[in-house]
N, C-alpha and C positions, 0 to 999 in steps of 0.2 A: 239650507239657506245659505251657508257661507259660499257653497259651489254657484249658486244661483246668482249671487252678488258679485262674484268673479266674472263668471260668464257675461254679465251686464257691463260691467267694467271693461272687458276683452270687446265685447262689441263696439262701444263707445269709443273706445282708443284706435280700434282698427278703422272705424268709418271717420273717424276726425282725420286721421293721417292720409285717408283715401281721398280727403277734401281738403289737402293741405293747400286751398288758398292762402293768399297774403291776408293774415289776420292784425287789426291794429286794436288797440283800446279804444272801446267804446264808451266806458262810463265804468265808475267805482261808487260803492256805497258803503255806509258802517252805521249800524244801529245797536246801541246800547240799551239793554232792558235789564233794571233792578227794582226789587221789592220797594226799595227806599223811594223810588219815583212813584209809587203806587201808593200802598197803604202804611208806607214809612216804617214798618217793621224789617227785620233781618232774619228770615227764615225761609224755610223749605226751598222755592225757587228764587234764590235770593240774588244772583247776579249773572248775565251773561253778555258777549258780545257778540256780532255777525258781520261780516266783511265778505264783499262780494266785488271782483273784478271782471268784466266782460270784455271779450274779444270777438271780433266777426270782422268780416270784409266791409262792411257797412251797415248802416240803420236807416231804416227806411220808415219809421213808425211804429212797427211791430216785428215781433220775432221772424226770422226766416222760415220758409216752407221746408227747409231740409234738414233732417235729423243730422245733428253734427256741426253745422256751419257756425253756429254759434255756440261759443264756449265760454263757461262760467267756472272761475278758480274761486274757491270758497274758503276762508277760514272761520271757525267759531270757536269760542271757548264759554265753558258754563260751570258754575258752581252750585252745587244744592246743599242743604243742611238741616239740620233739626232748629227745633225753636230756641233752645237753650244750649250755647256754644261752649258753656263751661260744664252744666254737668245734666246731660239730656236725658229726658225721659226714656223707660226702657221700651215703650212701643213707638218711638218716633223715628223718622226716617235716619239713614246714615249720611254723614257729611261725604261728598263725592266732588270731583274735580274732573273735567273732560277738555280736550283740544281735539279739533278736528279739521283734515285737510281734505277737500274734495274737489271733484272735477264734475259738472253738470253741463247739460245742454239744455236749451229752449228752443222750440219751434212751433209753427203755427202752419200746418198745409192746409187748413182750411178755417172752418168757423171755431174750432175747438184749438186752444192752445195747450201745449205739451211742455212738461219739465222732467227730466230723468237725470239721475246721477248718481254717483257712490262716493262715500267719504271714508278715510282713514279716521278711527277714534280712538285716540290715546287715554286712557284714564288712570287714576290713581296719585300717589303720593310725587311719583317720579317729573311730574310736570312743575309743582312747585307754585300752582296758583295760589296756596294758602298763603304765601307769603305776600303776594300782590294784594290779596283782602286785608293782611293785616296792614300794609303799608297804607290802604285805603282807609283804614279805621282808625288810624294814627292822626290821618288829615280831618275825616269827616266825624270821628267818635263812632262807636261799636264796640262789642265783644270781639275778642279772637277766639278761636277754636282752642280747646284745651288739648292736653296731650292724649287725654281719654277719647276725645272725639276723633283726634287725627289718627290714633291707634285702630279705631273701629271703620276707619272710612273704605270708601271703594277699593277694591285693590288694584296693583299695576296689571295693564293690559293693554291690547291692541285688538279694535273690532272693525268689520267691514260694516258699513252701514248705507243702506241703498233709500233711493227717496223718488216717488214718482207722483205727479200732481196733473191733473187734466180739469180744465175750466172753460166754460164760455161766456164771453162778455154780451150783454145786452144793453143797447144805448135806449135811454128812456129821458129824451130831451138833455137836460142839463145833468141827468143822472145816470150813472150806469149801475147795473146790477150784474154779479158774475157768480153763479152755482160752481162749487167745484168738489172733485173726490181727490183723496189722497191716501197714499199707501206708503208707510215706512215700514223696513226690516233692518233689524241689527240690534243696536243698544236697546231699542225701543220697537217692538213690532206690534202696529197698530193699522186701521182703516178707518179715514175721516170723513164725513161729508160736511159741508158747510155753504156759507153764502158771504160774499163781500158786497157793500153798497157803498158807491161813492156818489157824492153831491159836490160837483166841480171837475175841475180838468186833471187832476192828479193822478197820472198813470194814463191819462187816455192815449197819448202818443209815446210812451216810455216804457221800461221793463222794469217790472216789481217783481222781488223775489221775496217768498215767505219766510217770515221769521219761525223756527220750530218751537219757539217757546210761547210767544205771545200771540202769534197767529196773524199780526199785522204785515203788510206788505213794505219791503224795503225797497226804496228807489234806487236802482242800480245803473239805469241809463235815463239820462233827464229827459221830459219832455219837450216839446218844441217851445220856444221862448215864450212865456207869457206871465202875468202876475194876477196875483189873488188868492183868495182863501178857498179850500176844499174842506169839504167835513167827510170822515169815514165812520161807517159800522159793520159789524160783521159777528159771525155766531159760526160753531160748528161742533160737533159731536163725534167722539171718536170711541171705538171698541179697540181695548189693549189688551193683547194676548200674553206679553211678557215686557219686562223692564229689567236690566242688569242693575238699575238704581234702586229698585224695591225688588228684593229676592222672593220667589213663590213660597218660601218657608218660613215659619214665625220667627220673630214676634210681629212682624210687618206684614200685612197681606194687601195684595195690589187691587186697587179698585178698576174693573173692567171698563166701566163707562167713564169718559172724560170729556167736561163739558168747557167750553170757552165763549166769551162774550166781550166784545170789543169796541170801543170807539176812539176816535183821533181827529185832529185838525192839523191841516198843512198849510203854510203861508209861504208865499214866495213874492219877492220884490221884482220890480222892472230890472234892476240889475243883476238878477239870479240868485241873489242871497234866499235861502229858505231854511226852514226850521218845522219838524213833523214832531208832533207830542202826541203819544195814543195812552191808552191805559186798559188793561185786559183783566177780567175776572176770571180766575181760574178754579173750577170744581176742584174736590180733593182727590188725590191721587192714591191715597191707600186708606184703607178701613179706618184707622185709628188718628187720621188726621182730624184734628177738631173742628177746623173750619176751612172755609174757601179762603182765597188770597187774592190781592190785587196787586198787579204790576205794572211798571209805568217803561215806556221805551219812547226813546230819543233820538233823532237824526238832524244833524246841522249841516248845512252847506253855506260856505261864505265866499263870495266873489268880490273880488277887489279891482 
């Protein structure tokens, strides 16, 4: 699998180099996802951020037809943990922290749009994201991970992580529906099918990038100017083959089926200031996870 991911990255790099047309920054997006913004607990999928920088020769309202013409530079961070950060239960998940750097491309040669890319994922205490978490807890309140939790956390490492998505949007008057198929391999190897439903103009002429935790799609290239409110719904189901976050050995066993259901609202002013908030229901990720959880996602754009 690692060789396959390296081959994908090599093909992507060579193709992009061959199409070395002058690229300029077309957009940027940042989304924060945290369970405090959802069910208000500090557990399991506790916090993450996703950031994307988009570079292309121009933007015409949809992704270009050619593979590798539009590039996305992506940086993601993620922290997972047990319910009790002081004295975790023996059958709860391990504490883990990851930071990834990726190169992706988006293209649409016909009715179906595609996204393909590779990330280098760094894991373990070498990142120091637990210090960031402790700083946030100092301001916002909450428990810090104990030495016992940190001692048993996901080990230091560097992993290759590949991602592919294909989807097609159907316009239904003022609404759009987009079924999609996704495959990920590396830190988590899975196949996913799902659907996104949008009421309003959000994303109709911009570029949306899927958040790997919540499934909400981050606005990375803004739509043509408009103002108003959009409502978003979505759901998907995944078959998960393996995960470095949940080892295949006892005491914690991976749930092979993983389901998400989400809803969100996006508001944009005439001046271009916008805010997106969404909530996602996440099914259990391991057998002894005592219930599902809700996480909230937030994106804010301010125009002066």
